[in-house]
N, CA and C of each residue as an Amber inpcrd file, in Angstrom:
protein
   294
 -89.3700000 141.9780000 110.2290000 -88.5910000 142.1890000 111.4340000
 -89.1860000 141.3320000 112.5440000 -88.3360000 140.5910000 113.2570000
 -88.8160000 139.7830000 114.3700000 -89.1020000 140.6830000 115.5610000
 -89.8580000 140.1580000 116.5230000 -90.2690000 140.9800000 117.6560000
 -89.1070000 141.3820000 118.5550000 -87.9630000 140.7020000 118.4760000
 -86.8240000 141.0470000 119.3270000 -85.6910000 141.7090000 118.5510000
 -85.8320000 141.8310000 117.2440000 -84.7780000 142.4360000 116.4340000
 -84.7430000 143.9470000 116.6620000 -83.5590000 144.4680000 116.9710000
 -83.3970000 145.9060000 117.2030000 -83.2230000 146.6180000 115.8680000
 -83.8670000 147.7670000 115.7310000 -83.7020000 148.6230000 114.5610000
 -83.0900000 149.9220000 115.0510000 -81.9800000 150.3200000 114.4650000
 -81.3030000 151.5430000 114.8790000 -81.3580000 152.5770000 113.7660000
 -81.6100000 153.8150000 114.1610000 -81.6910000 154.9220000 113.2230000
 -80.8360000 156.0730000 113.7300000 -80.1800000 156.7500000 112.8090000
 -79.3260000 157.8840000 113.1440000 -79.9800000 159.1580000 112.6320000
 -79.9980000 160.1640000 113.4970000 -80.4690000 161.4900000 113.1200000
 -79.4130000 162.4820000 113.5820000 -78.9560000 163.3180000 112.6660000
 -77.9470000 164.3160000 113.0180000 -78.5090000 165.7070000 112.7580000
 -78.4020000 166.5490000 113.7790000 -78.8290000 167.9340000 113.6650000
 -77.6060000 168.8250000 113.7130000 -77.7530000 170.0010000 113.1400000
 -76.6730000 170.9820000 113.1770000 -77.2360000 172.2950000 113.6900000
 -76.4700000 172.9300000 114.5590000 -76.8390000 174.2750000 115.0080000
 -76.0500000 175.2510000 114.1620000 -76.7570000 176.0100000 113.3730000
 -76.1250000 176.9690000 112.4730000 -75.6450000 178.1830000 113.2640000
 -74.8130000 178.9920000 112.6260000 -74.2700000 180.1640000 113.3090000
 -75.3600000 181.1590000 113.7030000 -76.5190000 181.1120000 113.0390000
 -77.6210000 182.0080000 113.4080000 -78.4710000 181.4510000 114.5490000
 -78.0670000 180.2860000 115.1020000 -78.7510000 179.7070000 116.2540000
 -79.8780000 178.7540000 115.9240000 -80.1760000 178.5600000 114.6550000
 -81.2480000 177.6620000 114.2350000 -80.7230000 176.2290000 114.1820000
 -81.5110000 175.2920000 114.6690000 -81.1830000 173.8670000 114.5860000
 -81.8810000 173.2850000 113.3610000 -81.1330000 172.5620000 112.5300000
 -81.6990000 171.9650000 111.3230000 -81.3040000 170.4930000 111.2350000
 -82.0970000 169.7260000 110.5000000 -81.7640000 168.3300000 110.2370000
 -80.6430000 168.3010000 109.2190000 -79.5360000 167.6680000 109.5770000
 -78.4070000 167.5430000 108.6630000 -78.4350000 166.1850000 107.9640000
 -78.8160000 165.1380000 108.6970000 -78.8620000 163.7850000 108.1570000
 -79.8910000 162.9900000 108.9500000 -80.5960000 162.0990000 108.2640000
 -81.5590000 161.2460000 108.9570000 -81.7440000 159.9370000 108.2150000
 -81.7390000 158.8350000 108.9760000 -82.0850000 157.5180000 108.4360000
 -83.5980000 157.3380000 108.3440000 -84.3500000 158.2670000 108.8840000
 -85.8070000 158.1710000 108.8870000 -86.3370000 158.9610000 107.6900000
 -86.8640000 158.2790000 106.6810000 -87.3610000 158.9770000 105.4970000
 -88.4440000 159.9950000 105.8500000 -88.3020000 161.1920000 105.2890000
 -89.2930000 162.2380000 105.5020000 -89.0280000 163.1350000 106.6920000
 -87.9840000 162.8540000 107.4630000 -87.7070000 163.6540000 108.6570000
 -86.9050000 164.9000000 108.2900000 -87.5380000 166.0520000 108.4170000
 -86.8840000 167.3400000 108.1980000 -87.4150000 168.2760000 109.2730000
 -86.5270000 168.7410000 110.1450000 -86.9360000 169.6230000 111.2380000
 -86.0710000 170.8700000 111.2610000 -86.6500000 171.9550000 111.7440000
 -85.9250000 173.2060000 111.9400000 -86.5830000 173.9350000 113.0970000
 -85.7840000 174.3700000 114.0610000 -86.3360000 175.0790000 115.2140000
 -85.2460000 175.9290000 115.8560000 -85.6570000 176.8440000 116.7120000
 -84.7130000 177.7050000 117.4150000 -84.3060000 177.1410000 118.7710000
 -85.0270000 176.1490000 119.2660000 -84.8030000 175.6170000 120.6120000
 -84.4860000 174.1220000 120.5400000 -83.3750000 173.7110000 121.1410000
 -82.9720000 172.3110000 121.0660000 -83.9710000 171.3920000 121.7680000
 -84.4850000 171.8080000 122.9240000 -85.4690000 170.9790000 123.6320000
 -86.7110000 170.7500000 122.7750000 -87.1370000 171.7890000 122.0740000
 -88.2870000 171.6600000 121.1790000 -87.9590000 170.7140000 120.0190000
 -86.7330000 170.7700000 119.5510000 -86.2910000 169.8910000 118.4650000
 -86.4000000 168.4270000 118.8820000 -85.8860000 168.0960000 120.0510000
 -85.9350000 166.7160000 120.5430000 -87.3790000 166.2990000 120.8130000
 -88.1540000 167.1840000 121.4090000 -89.5640000 166.8870000 121.6920000
 -90.3360000 166.6070000 120.3970000 -90.1110000 167.4240000 119.3890000
 -90.7830000 167.2340000 118.0990000 -90.3180000 165.9570000 117.4260000
 -89.0310000 165.6890000 117.4920000 -88.4840000 164.4590000 116.9140000
 -89.1570000 163.2340000 117.5250000 -89.2420000 163.1960000 118.8350000
 -89.8420000 162.0420000 119.5020000 -91.3480000 161.9540000 119.2650000
 -91.9720000 163.0750000 118.9440000 -93.4080000 163.0630000 118.6620000
 -93.7150000 162.5770000 117.2490000 -92.8690000 162.9590000 116.2630000
 -93.1940000 162.5970000 114.8820000 -92.4660000 161.3610000 114.3700000
 -91.3820000 160.9680000 115.0180000 -90.6320000 159.7920000 114.5520000
 -91.5040000 158.5380000 114.4690000 -92.3360000 158.2470000 115.4590000
 -93.1680000 157.0420000 115.3500000 -94.0710000 157.0470000 114.1120000
 -94.6700000 158.1960000 113.8210000 -95.5440000 158.2940000 112.6480000
 -94.7590000 158.0580000 111.3570000 -93.5670000 158.6490000 111.2590000
 -92.7480000 158.4710000 110.0590000 -92.2460000 157.0380000 109.9250000
 -91.8640000 156.4320000 111.0460000 -91.4080000 155.0400000 111.0030000
 -92.5350000 154.1170000 110.5550000 -93.7340000 154.3980000 111.0360000
 -94.8720000 153.5530000 110.6740000 -95.2820000 153.7590000 109.2140000
 -95.4030000 155.0090000 108.7950000 -95.9050000 155.2600000 107.4420000
 -94.8560000 155.0340000 106.3590000 -93.6020000 155.3610000 106.6260000
 -92.5750000 155.2710000 105.5820000 -91.7720000 153.9810000 105.5980000
 -91.6530000 153.3440000 106.7560000 -90.8530000 152.1160000 106.8500000
 -91.6730000 150.9150000 107.3070000 -92.9640000 151.1200000 107.4940000
 -93.8850000 150.0340000 107.8670000 -93.4820000 149.3410000 109.1700000
 -92.9690000 150.1280000 110.1190000 -92.6550000 149.6090000 111.4520000
 -93.8930000 149.8420000 112.3130000 -94.4690000 148.7760000 112.8210000
 -95.7200000 148.8900000 113.5740000 -95.4630000 149.4380000 114.9820000
 -96.4760000 150.0630000 115.5870000 -96.3290000 150.5680000 116.9530000
 -95.9010000 149.4920000 117.9500000 -96.2950000 148.2470000 117.7090000
 -95.8900000 147.1570000 118.5960000 -94.3780000 146.9210000 118.5480000
 -93.7310000 147.3580000 117.4840000 -92.2880000 147.1570000 117.3270000
 -91.4630000 148.3360000 117.8290000 -92.1010000 149.4300000 118.2600000
 -91.3760000 150.6250000 118.6720000 -90.4510000 150.3830000 119.8610000
 -90.7580000 149.4130000 120.7100000 -89.8770000 149.1130000 121.8400000
 -88.5100000 148.6400000 121.3720000 -88.4200000 148.1650000 120.1410000
 -87.1590000 147.6640000 119.5960000 -86.4510000 148.6830000 118.7140000
 -86.9370000 149.9200000 118.7110000 -86.3270000 150.9810000 117.9150000
 -85.3750000 151.7890000 118.7900000 -84.1520000 151.9560000 118.3070000
 -83.1580000 152.7870000 118.9910000 -82.8750000 153.9750000 118.0880000
 -83.0030000 155.1580000 118.6400000 -82.8060000 156.3830000 117.8870000
 -81.5530000 157.0780000 118.4090000 -80.5330000 157.1690000 117.5680000
 -79.2900000 157.8570000 117.9220000 -79.3880000 159.2880000 117.4050000
 -79.2790000 160.2480000 118.3110000 -79.4120000 161.6530000 117.9440000
 -78.0800000 162.3450000 118.1920000 -77.5720000 163.0110000 117.1550000
 -76.2960000 163.7130000 117.2400000 -76.5070000 165.1870000 116.9470000
 -75.6570000 166.0080000 117.5330000 -75.7120000 167.4480000 117.3170000
 -74.3220000 167.9460000 116.9760000 -74.2200000 168.7060000 115.9030000
 -72.9650000 169.3660000 115.5520000 -73.2190000 170.8670000 115.5510000
 -72.1560000 171.6040000 115.7690000 -72.2450000 173.0600000 115.7550000
 -71.4800000 173.5770000 114.5530000 -72.0760000 174.5060000 113.8380000
 -71.3880000 175.1480000 112.7310000 -70.6030000 176.3170000 113.3070000
 -69.2970000 176.2930000 113.1130000 -68.4550000 177.3820000 113.5880000
 -68.3690000 178.4490000 112.5130000 -67.8430000 179.5950000 112.8750000
 -67.7270000 180.6900000 111.9140000 -66.8720000 180.2840000 110.7180000
 -65.8690000 179.4350000 110.9450000 -65.0280000 178.9430000 109.8580000
 -65.6060000 177.6720000 109.2860000 -64.7360000 176.8110000 108.8120000
 -65.2030000 175.5660000 108.1990000 -65.1460000 174.3940000 109.1640000
 -64.6210000 174.6020000 110.3640000 -64.4990000 173.5030000 111.3200000
 -65.8230000 173.2650000 112.0250000 -66.0560000 172.0250000 112.3570000
 -67.2880000 171.6480000 113.0560000 -66.9740000 171.3720000 114.5210000
 -67.9510000 171.6120000 115.3710000 -67.8080000 171.2890000 116.7810000
 -67.9770000 169.8030000 117.0000000 -67.7480000 169.3430000 118.2100000
 -67.8550000 167.9060000 118.4930000 -69.2960000 167.4310000 118.4320000
 -69.4450000 166.1510000 118.1510000 -70.7740000 165.5530000 118.1960000
 -71.1540000 165.3310000 119.6500000 -72.3890000 165.5820000 119.9550000
 -72.8940000 165.4000000 121.3110000 -73.9980000 164.3600000 121.2480000
 -73.8690000 163.3260000 122.0370000 -74.8810000 162.2800000 122.0760000
 -75.9740000 162.6930000 123.0480000 -77.1870000 162.7300000 122.5770000
 -78.3240000 163.1540000 123.3850000 -78.9940000 161.9320000 123.9760000
 -79.2010000 161.9490000 125.2700000 -79.9050000 160.8550000 125.9220000
 -81.2490000 161.3750000 126.4000000 -82.2950000 160.8460000 125.8150000
 -83.6510000 161.2280000 126.2140000 -84.5220000 160.0090000 126.0080000
 -85.3500000 159.7010000 126.9890000 -86.1680000 158.5000000 126.9150000
 -87.6290000 158.8700000 126.7120000 -88.2670000 158.1590000 125.8200000
 -89.6940000 158.2810000 125.5680000 -90.2880000 156.9050000 125.8240000
 -91.5740000 156.8160000 126.0560000 -92.1760000 155.5140000 126.3330000
 -91.9890000 154.5390000 125.1830000 -91.9510000 155.0470000 123.9520000
 -91.8600000 154.1470000 122.8080000 -90.5130000 154.2170000 122.0980000
 -89.8100000 155.3230000 122.1720000 -88.5330000 155.4710000 121.4850000
 -87.4740000 155.8950000 122.4840000 -86.2680000 155.4420000 122.2790000
 -85.1680000 155.8260000 123.1480000 -84.0790000 156.4370000 122.2890000
 -83.6690000 157.6440000 122.6140000 -82.5150000 158.2560000 121.9570000
 -81.3150000 157.8840000 122.8060000 -80.4110000 157.1170000 122.2370000
 -79.2650000 156.6520000 123.0200000 -77.9730000 157.0330000 122.3610000
C-alpha cells in the first residue's frame, strides 16, 4: 500500500431486540464485539481496530491516517424488518469513522 492510498473498511453492528449491540459484519478480520451501550461499542471499536488492522492485515501504524472506517448500525425489529442504517461519525486521532 502506498503512503497516500486510502483503505476503507466496513463494520456493521445490529441492536438486537434485547438491547444488546453485536457485530453483524466486518471487513476487519477478528473483529467481534458485543455490548449493551452504543458509545462503549464505538469506543472499543476505535481502541481495538488499529491492533487488528496491524496484526491481521499488516497495516502499519504509520498508515492509519489513510484508513477510513465506515460504521453502520441496524436495529432488529420484533418482526423480520430491519430499521434504517445509521452512519456514525466519530473521529479518532488515527482512525476516522465516516
